[in-house]
mmCIF file as Biopython writes it, N, C-alpha, C and O atoms, coordinates in Angstrom:
data_model
#
loop_
_atom_site.group_PDB
_atom_site.id
_atom_site.type_symbol
_atom_site.label_atom_id
_atom_site.label_alt_id
_atom_site.label_comp_id
_atom_site.label_asym_id
_atom_site.label_entity_id
_atom_site.label_seq_id
_atom_site.pdbx_PDB_ins_code
_atom_site.Cartn_x
_atom_site.Cartn_y
_atom_site.Cartn_z
_atom_site.occupancy
_atom_site.B_iso_or_equiv
_atom_site.auth_seq_id
_atom_site.auth_asym_id
_atom_site.pdbx_PDB_model_num
ATOM 1   N N  . MET A ? 1  ? 4.879   9.283   13.031  1.0 0.0 1  A 1 
ATOM 2   C CA . MET A ? 1  ? 4.247   8.902   11.781  1.0 0.0 1  A 1 
ATOM 3   C C  . MET A ? 1  ? 3.789   10.155  11.051  1.0 0.0 1  A 1 
ATOM 4   O O  . MET A ? 1  ? 2.943   10.899  11.548  1.0 0.0 1  A 1 
ATOM 5   N N  . ASN A ? 2  ? 4.346   10.385  9.883   1.0 0.0 2  A 1 
ATOM 6   C CA . ASN A ? 2  ? 3.960   11.517  9.058   1.0 0.0 2  A 1 
ATOM 7   C C  . ASN A ? 2  ? 3.000   11.016  7.983   1.0 0.0 2  A 1 
ATOM 8   O O  . ASN A ? 2  ? 3.398   10.233  7.120   1.0 0.0 2  A 1 
ATOM 9   N N  . LEU A ? 3  ? 1.770   11.446  8.021   1.0 0.0 3  A 1 
ATOM 10  C CA . LEU A ? 3  ? 0.759   10.956  7.093   1.0 0.0 3  A 1 
ATOM 11  C C  . LEU A ? 3  ? 1.074   11.281  5.636   1.0 0.0 3  A 1 
ATOM 12  O O  . LEU A ? 3  ? 0.519   10.657  4.732   1.0 0.0 3  A 1 
ATOM 13  N N  . LYS A ? 4  ? 1.950   12.242  5.400   1.0 0.0 4  A 1 
ATOM 14  C CA . LYS A ? 4  ? 2.339   12.574  4.028   1.0 0.0 4  A 1 
ATOM 15  C C  . LYS A ? 4  ? 3.157   11.455  3.389   1.0 0.0 4  A 1 
ATOM 16  O O  . LYS A ? 4  ? 3.272   11.398  2.165   1.0 0.0 4  A 1 
ATOM 17  N N  . ASP A ? 5  ? 3.720   10.573  4.196   1.0 0.0 5  A 1 
ATOM 18  C CA . ASP A ? 5  ? 4.523   9.466   3.696   1.0 0.0 5  A 1 
ATOM 19  C C  . ASP A ? 5  ? 3.689   8.229   3.381   1.0 0.0 5  A 1 
ATOM 20  O O  . ASP A ? 5  ? 4.238   7.174   3.061   1.0 0.0 5  A 1 
ATOM 21  N N  . TYR A ? 6  ? 2.361   8.354   3.471   1.0 0.0 6  A 1 
ATOM 22  C CA . TYR A ? 6  ? 1.460   7.222   3.286   1.0 0.0 6  A 1 
ATOM 23  C C  . TYR A ? 6  ? 0.392   7.547   2.253   1.0 0.0 6  A 1 
ATOM 24  O O  . TYR A ? 6  ? -0.007  8.700   2.088   1.0 0.0 6  A 1 
ATOM 25  N N  . LEU A ? 7  ? -0.060  6.511   1.564   1.0 0.0 7  A 1 
ATOM 26  C CA . LEU A ? 7  ? -1.095  6.659   0.549   1.0 0.0 7  A 1 
ATOM 27  C C  . LEU A ? 7  ? -2.343  5.882   0.947   1.0 0.0 7  A 1 
ATOM 28  O O  . LEU A ? 7  ? -2.265  4.858   1.625   1.0 0.0 7  A 1 
ATOM 29  N N  . THR A ? 8  ? -3.486  6.382   0.517   1.0 0.0 8  A 1 
ATOM 30  C CA . THR A ? 8  ? -4.728  5.641   0.709   1.0 0.0 8  A 1 
ATOM 31  C C  . THR A ? 8  ? -4.708  4.417   -0.197  1.0 0.0 8  A 1 
ATOM 32  O O  . THR A ? 8  ? -3.865  4.310   -1.087  1.0 0.0 8  A 1 
ATOM 33  N N  . ILE A ? 9  ? -5.630  3.504   0.030   1.0 0.0 9  A 1 
ATOM 34  C CA . ILE A ? 9  ? -5.655  2.277   -0.746  1.0 0.0 9  A 1 
ATOM 35  C C  . ILE A ? 9  ? -5.854  2.557   -2.239  1.0 0.0 9  A 1 
ATOM 36  O O  . ILE A ? 9  ? -5.248  1.888   -3.076  1.0 0.0 9  A 1 
ATOM 37  N N  . SER A ? 10 ? -6.691  3.532   -2.580  1.0 0.0 10 A 1 
ATOM 38  C CA . SER A ? 10 ? -6.917  3.821   -3.996  1.0 0.0 10 A 1 
ATOM 39  C C  . SER A ? 10 ? -5.672  4.389   -4.660  1.0 0.0 10 A 1 
ATOM 40  O O  . SER A ? 10 ? -5.348  4.009   -5.785  1.0 0.0 10 A 1 
ATOM 41  N N  . LYS A ? 11 ? -4.977  5.281   -3.993  1.0 0.0 11 A 1 
ATOM 42  C CA . LYS A ? 11 ? -3.756  5.865   -4.564  1.0 0.0 11 A 1 
ATOM 43  C C  . LYS A ? 11 ? -2.623  4.854   -4.597  1.0 0.0 11 A 1 
ATOM 44  O O  . LYS A ? 11 ? -1.822  4.856   -5.532  1.0 0.0 11 A 1 
ATOM 45  N N  . ALA A ? 12 ? -2.543  3.993   -3.593  1.0 0.0 12 A 1 
ATOM 46  C CA . ALA A ? 12 ? -1.513  2.954   -3.569  1.0 0.0 12 A 1 
ATOM 47  C C  . ALA A ? 12 ? -1.728  1.964   -4.699  1.0 0.0 12 A 1 
ATOM 48  O O  . ALA A ? 12 ? -0.776  1.565   -5.369  1.0 0.0 12 A 1 
ATOM 49  N N  . ALA A ? 13 ? -2.973  1.568   -4.912  1.0 0.0 13 A 1 
ATOM 50  C CA . ALA A ? 13 ? -3.290  0.622   -5.993  1.0 0.0 13 A 1 
ATOM 51  C C  . ALA A ? 13 ? -2.928  1.228   -7.343  1.0 0.0 13 A 1 
ATOM 52  O O  . ALA A ? 13 ? -2.344  0.551   -8.189  1.0 0.0 13 A 1 
ATOM 53  N N  . ALA A ? 14 ? -3.266  2.483   -7.549  1.0 0.0 14 A 1 
ATOM 54  C CA . ALA A ? 14 ? -2.938  3.153   -8.809  1.0 0.0 14 A 1 
ATOM 55  C C  . ALA A ? 14 ? -1.426  3.268   -8.999  1.0 0.0 14 A 1 
ATOM 56  O O  . ALA A ? 14 ? -0.927  3.119   -10.114 1.0 0.0 14 A 1 
ATOM 57  N N  . MET A ? 15 ? -0.713  3.527   -7.935  1.0 0.0 15 A 1 
ATOM 58  C CA . MET A ? 15 ? 0.746   3.695   -8.016  1.0 0.0 15 A 1 
ATOM 59  C C  . MET A ? 15 ? 1.440   2.433   -8.507  1.0 0.0 15 A 1 
ATOM 60  O O  . MET A ? 15 ? 2.360   2.506   -9.322  1.0 0.0 15 A 1 
ATOM 61  N N  . ILE A ? 16 ? 1.004   1.271   -8.013  1.0 0.0 16 A 1 
ATOM 62  C CA . ILE A ? 16 ? 1.705   0.047   -8.396  1.0 0.0 16 A 1 
ATOM 63  C C  . ILE A ? 16 ? 0.950   -0.760  -9.453  1.0 0.0 16 A 1 
ATOM 64  O O  . ILE A ? 16 ? 1.409   -1.828  -9.859  1.0 0.0 16 A 1 
ATOM 65  N N  . GLY A ? 17 ? -0.197  -0.262  -9.900  1.0 0.0 17 A 1 
ATOM 66  C CA . GLY A ? 17 ? -0.899  -0.876  -11.014 1.0 0.0 17 A 1 
ATOM 67  C C  . GLY A ? 17 ? -1.674  -2.139  -10.675 1.0 0.0 17 A 1 
ATOM 68  O O  . GLY A ? 17 ? -1.753  -3.056  -11.492 1.0 0.0 17 A 1 
ATOM 69  N N  . VAL A ? 18 ? -2.244  -2.194  -9.483  1.0 0.0 18 A 1 
ATOM 70  C CA . VAL A ? 18 ? -3.093  -3.322  -9.097  1.0 0.0 18 A 1 
ATOM 71  C C  . VAL A ? 18 ? -4.424  -2.763  -8.595  1.0 0.0 18 A 1 
ATOM 72  O O  . VAL A ? 18 ? -4.573  -1.556  -8.405  1.0 0.0 18 A 1 
ATOM 73  N N  . SER A ? 19 ? -5.376  -3.650  -8.385  1.0 0.0 19 A 1 
ATOM 74  C CA . SER A ? 19 ? -6.674  -3.204  -7.890  1.0 0.0 19 A 1 
ATOM 75  C C  . SER A ? 19 ? -6.642  -3.056  -6.366  1.0 0.0 19 A 1 
ATOM 76  O O  . SER A ? 19 ? -5.751  -3.568  -5.689  1.0 0.0 19 A 1 
ATOM 77  N N  . GLN A ? 20 ? -7.624  -2.353  -5.861  1.0 0.0 20 A 1 
ATOM 78  C CA . GLN A ? 20 ? -7.752  -2.215  -4.417  1.0 0.0 20 A 1 
ATOM 79  C C  . GLN A ? 20 ? -8.014  -3.571  -3.777  1.0 0.0 20 A 1 
ATOM 80  O O  . GLN A ? 20 ? -7.562  -3.836  -2.663  1.0 0.0 20 A 1 
ATOM 81  N N  . SER A ? 21 ? -8.738  -4.420  -4.478  1.0 0.0 21 A 1 
ATOM 82  C CA . SER A ? 21 ? -9.005  -5.774  -3.972  1.0 0.0 21 A 1 
ATOM 83  C C  . SER A ? 21 ? -7.722  -6.562  -3.811  1.0 0.0 21 A 1 
ATOM 84  O O  . SER A ? 21 ? -7.571  -7.329  -2.860  1.0 0.0 21 A 1 
ATOM 85  N N  . THR A ? 22 ? -6.799  -6.375  -4.740  1.0 0.0 22 A 1 
ATOM 86  C CA . THR A ? 22 ? -5.506  -7.062  -4.645  1.0 0.0 22 A 1 
ATOM 87  C C  . THR A ? 22 ? -4.770  -6.631  -3.385  1.0 0.0 22 A 1 
ATOM 88  O O  . THR A ? 22 ? -4.202  -7.466  -2.682  1.0 0.0 22 A 1 
ATOM 89  N N  . LEU A ? 23 ? -4.775  -5.343  -3.098  1.0 0.0 23 A 1 
ATOM 90  C CA . LEU A ? 23 ? -4.114  -4.859  -1.885  1.0 0.0 23 A 1 
ATOM 91  C C  . LEU A ? 23 ? -4.783  -5.421  -0.633  1.0 0.0 23 A 1 
ATOM 92  O O  . LEU A ? 23 ? -4.105  -5.761  0.336   1.0 0.0 23 A 1 
ATOM 93  N N  . ARG A ? 24 ? -6.097  -5.518  -0.653  1.0 0.0 24 A 1 
ATOM 94  C CA . ARG A ? 24 ? -6.796  -6.097  0.497   1.0 0.0 24 A 1 
ATOM 95  C C  . ARG A ? 24 ? -6.435  -7.576  0.666   1.0 0.0 24 A 1 
ATOM 96  O O  . ARG A ? 24 ? -6.256  -8.058  1.785   1.0 0.0 24 A 1 
ATOM 97  N N  . ASN A ? 25 ? -6.329  -8.288  -0.465  1.0 0.0 25 A 1 
ATOM 98  C CA . ASN A ? 25 ? -5.934  -9.703  -0.408  1.0 0.0 25 A 1 
ATOM 99  C C  . ASN A ? 25 ? -4.508  -9.855  0.106   1.0 0.0 25 A 1 
ATOM 100 O O  . ASN A ? 25 ? -4.226  -10.766 0.885   1.0 0.0 25 A 1 
ATOM 101 N N  . TRP A ? 26 ? -3.607  -8.973  -0.321  1.0 0.0 26 A 1 
ATOM 102 C CA . TRP A ? 26 ? -2.226  -9.018  0.171   1.0 0.0 26 A 1 
ATOM 103 C C  . TRP A ? 26 ? -2.198  -8.735  1.665   1.0 0.0 26 A 1 
ATOM 104 O O  . TRP A ? 26 ? -1.385  -9.303  2.395   1.0 0.0 26 A 1 
ATOM 105 N N  . ASP A ? 27 ? -3.085  -7.859  2.117   1.0 0.0 27 A 1 
ATOM 106 C CA . ASP A ? 27 ? -3.195  -7.564  3.549   1.0 0.0 27 A 1 
ATOM 107 C C  . ASP A ? 27 ? -3.598  -8.837  4.303   1.0 0.0 27 A 1 
ATOM 108 O O  . ASP A ? 27 ? -2.978  -9.185  5.308   1.0 0.0 27 A 1 
ATOM 109 N N  . LYS A ? 28 ? -4.622  -9.521  3.824   1.0 0.0 28 A 1 
ATOM 110 C CA . LYS A ? 28 ? -5.085  -10.752 4.477   1.0 0.0 28 A 1 
ATOM 111 C C  . LYS A ? 28 ? -4.013  -11.831 4.482   1.0 0.0 28 A 1 
ATOM 112 O O  . LYS A ? 28 ? -3.898  -12.596 5.440   1.0 0.0 28 A 1 
ATOM 113 N N  . ALA A ? 29 ? -3.225  -11.891 3.406   1.0 0.0 29 A 1 
ATOM 114 C CA . ALA A ? 29 ? -2.181  -12.901 3.284   1.0 0.0 29 A 1 
ATOM 115 C C  . ALA A ? 29 ? -0.901  -12.510 4.024   1.0 0.0 29 A 1 
ATOM 116 O O  . ALA A ? 29 ? -0.003  -13.338 4.173   1.0 0.0 29 A 1 
ATOM 117 N N  . GLY A ? 30 ? -0.804  -11.275 4.484   1.0 0.0 30 A 1 
ATOM 118 C CA . GLY A ? 30 ? 0.387   -10.817 5.189   1.0 0.0 30 A 1 
ATOM 119 C C  . GLY A ? 30 ? 1.516   -10.394 4.273   1.0 0.0 30 A 1 
ATOM 120 O O  . GLY A ? 30 ? 2.639   -10.185 4.731   1.0 0.0 30 A 1 
ATOM 121 N N  . LYS A ? 31 ? 1.236   -10.263 2.987   1.0 0.0 31 A 1 
ATOM 122 C CA . LYS A ? 31 ? 2.272   -9.882  2.021   1.0 0.0 31 A 1 
ATOM 123 C C  . LYS A ? 31 ? 2.641   -8.403  2.119   1.0 0.0 31 A 1 
ATOM 124 O O  . LYS A ? 31 ? 3.811   -8.038  2.014   1.0 0.0 31 A 1 
ATOM 125 N N  . LEU A ? 32 ? 1.650   -7.573  2.319   1.0 0.0 32 A 1 
ATOM 126 C CA . LEU A ? 32 ? 1.874   -6.128  2.430   1.0 0.0 32 A 1 
ATOM 127 C C  . LEU A ? 32 ? 0.927   -5.614  3.501   1.0 0.0 32 A 1 
ATOM 128 O O  . LEU A ? 32 ? -0.280  -5.509  3.281   1.0 0.0 32 A 1 
ATOM 129 N N  . LEU A ? 33 ? 1.473   -5.303  4.637   1.0 0.0 33 A 1 
ATOM 130 C CA . LEU A ? 33 ? 0.635   -4.884  5.754   1.0 0.0 33 A 1 
ATOM 131 C C  . LEU A ? 33 ? 0.471   -3.372  5.776   1.0 0.0 33 A 1 
ATOM 132 O O  . LEU A ? 33 ? 1.458   -2.638  5.809   1.0 0.0 33 A 1 
ATOM 133 N N  . PRO A ? 34 ? -0.761  -2.910  5.759   1.0 0.0 34 A 1 
ATOM 134 C CA . PRO A ? 34 ? -0.987  -1.463  5.826   1.0 0.0 34 A 1 
ATOM 135 C C  . PRO A ? 34 ? -0.931  -0.964  7.254   1.0 0.0 34 A 1 
ATOM 136 O O  . PRO A ? 34 ? -1.056  -1.727  8.212   1.0 0.0 34 A 1 
ATOM 137 N N  . TYR A ? 35 ? -0.743  0.314   7.366   1.0 0.0 35 A 1 
ATOM 138 C CA . TYR A ? 35 ? -0.900  0.986   8.644   1.0 0.0 35 A 1 
ATOM 139 C C  . TYR A ? 35 ? -2.348  1.443   8.686   1.0 0.0 35 A 1 
ATOM 140 O O  . TYR A ? 35 ? -3.014  1.486   7.651   1.0 0.0 35 A 1 
ATOM 141 N N  . ARG A ? 36 ? -2.833  1.775   9.841   1.0 0.0 36 A 1 
ATOM 142 C CA . ARG A ? 36 ? -4.204  2.262   9.956   1.0 0.0 36 A 1 
ATOM 143 C C  . ARG A ? 36 ? -4.190  3.730   10.349  1.0 0.0 36 A 1 
ATOM 144 O O  . ARG A ? 36 ? -3.427  4.154   11.217  1.0 0.0 36 A 1 
ATOM 145 N N  . HIS A ? 37 ? -5.040  4.485   9.698   1.0 0.0 37 A 1 
ATOM 146 C CA . HIS A ? 37 ? -5.167  5.906   10.011  1.0 0.0 37 A 1 
ATOM 147 C C  . HIS A ? 37 ? -5.577  6.030   11.477  1.0 0.0 37 A 1 
ATOM 148 O O  . HIS A ? 37 ? -6.499  5.342   11.915  1.0 0.0 37 A 1 
ATOM 149 N N  . PRO A ? 38 ? -4.919  6.880   12.228  1.0 0.0 38 A 1 
ATOM 150 C CA . PRO A ? 38 ? -5.189  6.957   13.665  1.0 0.0 38 A 1 
ATOM 151 C C  . PRO A ? 38 ? -6.597  7.440   14.027  1.0 0.0 38 A 1 
ATOM 152 O O  . PRO A ? 38 ? -7.071  7.178   15.132  1.0 0.0 38 A 1 
ATOM 153 N N  . VAL A ? 39 ? -7.259  8.133   13.121  1.0 0.0 39 A 1 
ATOM 154 C CA . VAL A ? 39 ? -8.585  8.659   13.429  1.0 0.0 39 A 1 
ATOM 155 C C  . VAL A ? 39 ? -9.696  7.778   12.854  1.0 0.0 39 A 1 
ATOM 156 O O  . VAL A ? 39 ? -10.638 7.419   13.562  1.0 0.0 39 A 1 
ATOM 157 N N  . ASN A ? 40 ? -9.584  7.430   11.563  1.0 0.0 40 A 1 
ATOM 158 C CA . ASN A ? 40 ? -10.694 6.736   10.917  1.0 0.0 40 A 1 
ATOM 159 C C  . ASN A ? 40 ? -10.450 5.250   10.660  1.0 0.0 40 A 1 
ATOM 160 O O  . ASN A ? 40 ? -11.376 4.541   10.265  1.0 0.0 40 A 1 
ATOM 161 N N  . GLY A ? 41 ? -9.235  4.767   10.872  1.0 0.0 41 A 1 
ATOM 162 C CA . GLY A ? 41 ? -8.944  3.344   10.704  1.0 0.0 41 A 1 
ATOM 163 C C  . GLY A ? 41 ? -8.737  2.896   9.269   1.0 0.0 41 A 1 
ATOM 164 O O  . GLY A ? 41 ? -8.591  1.699   9.026   1.0 0.0 41 A 1 
ATOM 165 N N  . TYR A ? 42 ? -8.719  3.818   8.304   1.0 0.0 42 A 1 
ATOM 166 C CA . TYR A ? 42 ? -8.511  3.451   6.901   1.0 0.0 42 A 1 
ATOM 167 C C  . TYR A ? 42 ? -7.121  2.865   6.710   1.0 0.0 42 A 1 
ATOM 168 O O  . TYR A ? 42 ? -6.190  3.188   7.448   1.0 0.0 42 A 1 
ATOM 169 N N  . ARG A ? 43 ? -6.993  2.005   5.716   1.0 0.0 43 A 1 
ATOM 170 C CA . ARG A ? 43 ? -5.686  1.452   5.362   1.0 0.0 43 A 1 
ATOM 171 C C  . ARG A ? 43 ? -4.818  2.539   4.747   1.0 0.0 43 A 1 
ATOM 172 O O  . ARG A ? 43 ? -5.276  3.313   3.906   1.0 0.0 43 A 1 
ATOM 173 N N  . LEU A ? 44 ? -3.575  2.591   5.170   1.0 0.0 44 A 1 
ATOM 174 C CA . LEU A ? 44 ? -2.592  3.507   4.603   1.0 0.0 44 A 1 
ATOM 175 C C  . LEU A ? 44 ? -1.343  2.707   4.271   1.0 0.0 44 A 1 
ATOM 176 O O  . LEU A ? 44 ? -0.892  1.878   5.062   1.0 0.0 44 A 1 
ATOM 177 N N  . TYR A ? 45 ? -0.793  2.963   3.099   1.0 0.0 45 A 1 
ATOM 178 C CA . TYR A ? 45 ? 0.375   2.224   2.636   1.0 0.0 45 A 1 
ATOM 179 C C  . TYR A ? 45 ? 1.573   3.157   2.525   1.0 0.0 45 A 1 
ATOM 180 O O  . TYR A ? 45 ? 1.469   4.274   2.018   1.0 0.0 45 A 1 
ATOM 181 N N  . SER A ? 46 ? 2.696   2.680   3.004   1.0 0.0 46 A 1 
ATOM 182 C CA . SER A ? 46 ? 3.931   3.457   2.991   1.0 0.0 46 A 1 
ATOM 183 C C  . SER A ? 46 ? 4.426   3.640   1.559   1.0 0.0 46 A 1 
ATOM 184 O O  . SER A ? 46 ? 4.555   2.671   0.812   1.0 0.0 46 A 1 
ATOM 185 N N  . ARG A ? 47 ? 4.700   4.880   1.185   1.0 0.0 47 A 1 
ATOM 186 C CA . ARG A ? 47 ? 5.253   5.149   -0.157  1.0 0.0 47 A 1 
ATOM 187 C C  . ARG A ? 47 ? 6.550   4.361   -0.365  1.0 0.0 47 A 1 
ATOM 188 O O  . ARG A ? 47 ? 6.791   3.810   -1.439  1.0 0.0 47 A 1 
ATOM 189 N N  . GLN A ? 48 ? 7.371   4.319   0.672   1.0 0.0 48 A 1 
ATOM 190 C CA . GLN A ? 48 ? 8.661   3.647   0.573   1.0 0.0 48 A 1 
ATOM 191 C C  . GLN A ? 48 ? 8.474   2.152   0.307   1.0 0.0 48 A 1 
ATOM 192 O O  . GLN A ? 48 ? 9.163   1.594   -0.547  1.0 0.0 48 A 1 
ATOM 193 N N  . GLU A ? 49 ? 7.566   1.498   1.013   1.0 0.0 49 A 1 
ATOM 194 C CA . GLU A ? 49 ? 7.322   0.074   0.801   1.0 0.0 49 A 1 
ATOM 195 C C  . GLU A ? 49 ? 6.754   -0.186  -0.589  1.0 0.0 49 A 1 
ATOM 196 O O  . GLU A ? 49 ? 7.106   -1.175  -1.232  1.0 0.0 49 A 1 
ATOM 197 N N  . LEU A ? 50 ? 5.876   0.699   -1.054  1.0 0.0 50 A 1 
ATOM 198 C CA . LEU A ? 50 ? 5.299   0.546   -2.385  1.0 0.0 50 A 1 
ATOM 199 C C  . LEU A ? 50 ? 6.353   0.709   -3.470  1.0 0.0 50 A 1 
ATOM 200 O O  . LEU A ? 50 ? 6.320   0.007   -4.481  1.0 0.0 50 A 1 
ATOM 201 N N  . GLU A ? 51 ? 7.285   1.629   -3.266  1.0 0.0 51 A 1 
ATOM 202 C CA . GLU A ? 51 ? 8.359   1.821   -4.240  1.0 0.0 51 A 1 
ATOM 203 C C  . GLU A ? 51 ? 9.244   0.586   -4.333  1.0 0.0 51 A 1 
ATOM 204 O O  . GLU A ? 51 ? 9.706   0.239   -5.420  1.0 0.0 51 A 1 
ATOM 205 N N  . VAL A ? 52 ? 9.484   -0.079  -3.213  1.0 0.0 52 A 1 
ATOM 206 C CA . VAL A ? 52 ? 10.274  -1.314  -3.211  1.0 0.0 52 A 1 
ATOM 207 C C  . VAL A ? 52 ? 9.552   -2.389  -4.017  1.0 0.0 52 A 1 
ATOM 208 O O  . VAL A ? 52 ? 10.172  -3.070  -4.835  1.0 0.0 52 A 1 
ATOM 209 N N  . ILE A ? 53 ? 8.264   -2.546  -3.797  1.0 0.0 53 A 1 
ATOM 210 C CA . ILE A ? 53 ? 7.489   -3.535  -4.545  1.0 0.0 53 A 1 
ATOM 211 C C  . ILE A ? 53 ? 7.491   -3.205  -6.029  1.0 0.0 53 A 1 
ATOM 212 O O  . ILE A ? 53 ? 7.639   -4.101  -6.860  1.0 0.0 53 A 1 
ATOM 213 N N  . LEU A ? 54 ? 7.330   -1.948  -6.369  1.0 0.0 54 A 1 
ATOM 214 C CA . LEU A ? 54 ? 7.332   -1.517  -7.756  1.0 0.0 54 A 1 
ATOM 215 C C  . LEU A ? 54 ? 8.667   -1.827  -8.422  1.0 0.0 54 A 1 
ATOM 216 O O  . LEU A ? 54 ? 8.689   -2.271  -9.570  1.0 0.0 54 A 1 
ATOM 217 N N  . GLN A ? 55 ? 9.777   -1.604  -7.730  1.0 0.0 55 A 1 
ATOM 218 C CA . GLN A ? 55 ? 11.100  -1.909  -8.274  1.0 0.0 55 A 1 
ATOM 219 C C  . GLN A ? 55 ? 11.266  -3.408  -8.496  1.0 0.0 55 A 1 
ATOM 220 O O  . GLN A ? 55 ? 11.827  -3.831  -9.508  1.0 0.0 55 A 1 
ATOM 221 N N  . GLU A ? 56 ? 10.779  -4.213  -7.551  1.0 0.0 56 A 1 
ATOM 222 C CA . GLU A ? 56 ? 10.877  -5.663  -7.682  1.0 0.0 56 A 1 
ATOM 223 C C  . GLU A ? 56 ? 10.117  -6.154  -8.894  1.0 0.0 56 A 1 
ATOM 224 O O  . GLU A ? 56 ? 10.594  -7.037  -9.607  1.0 0.0 56 A 1 
ATOM 225 N N  . VAL A ? 57 ? 8.951   -5.601  -9.138  1.0 0.0 57 A 1 
ATOM 226 C CA . VAL A ? 57 ? 8.135   -5.996  -10.286 1.0 0.0 57 A 1 
ATOM 227 C C  . VAL A ? 57 ? 8.807   -5.578  -11.583 1.0 0.0 57 A 1 
ATOM 228 O O  . VAL A ? 57 ? 8.798   -6.333  -12.555 1.0 0.0 57 A 1 
ATOM 229 N N  . GLN A ? 58 ? 9.383   -4.400  -11.610 1.0 0.0 58 A 1 
ATOM 230 C CA . GLN A ? 58 ? 10.021  -3.901  -12.819 1.0 0.0 58 A 1 
ATOM 231 C C  . GLN A ? 58 ? 11.293  -4.670  -13.159 1.0 0.0 58 A 1 
ATOM 232 O O  . GLN A ? 58 ? 11.683  -4.729  -14.325 1.0 0.0 58 A 1 
ATOM 233 N N  . GLU A ? 59 ? 11.939  -5.256  -12.165 1.0 0.0 59 A 1 
ATOM 234 C CA . GLU A ? 59 ? 13.167  -6.008  -12.400 1.0 0.0 59 A 1 
ATOM 235 C C  . GLU A ? 59 ? 12.893  -7.376  -13.010 1.0 0.0 59 A 1 
ATOM 236 O O  . GLU A ? 59 ? 13.792  -7.989  -13.586 1.0 0.0 59 A 1 
ATOM 237 N N  . LYS A ? 60 ? 11.663  -7.858  -12.889 1.0 0.0 60 A 1 
ATOM 238 C CA . LYS A ? 60 ? 11.310  -9.183  -13.416 1.0 0.0 60 A 1 
ATOM 239 C C  . LYS A ? 60 ? 11.082  -9.160  -14.885 1.0 0.0 60 A 1 
ATOM 240 O O  . LYS A ? 60 ? 10.778  -10.195 -15.479 1.0 0.0 60 A 1 
#
């Protein structure tokens, strides 16, 4: 796991244009599962997965 390939919840939310609360709700619903930072347990989102979601939204 390379941490450079992951974004914090605030940066992930900004990247795809949603709030941090939305990402937390998607986590609870199982729509977008974050990884957890190995030291502090913070949510981390894969850049690659976020780019896929962003492309899907833009295609609509």
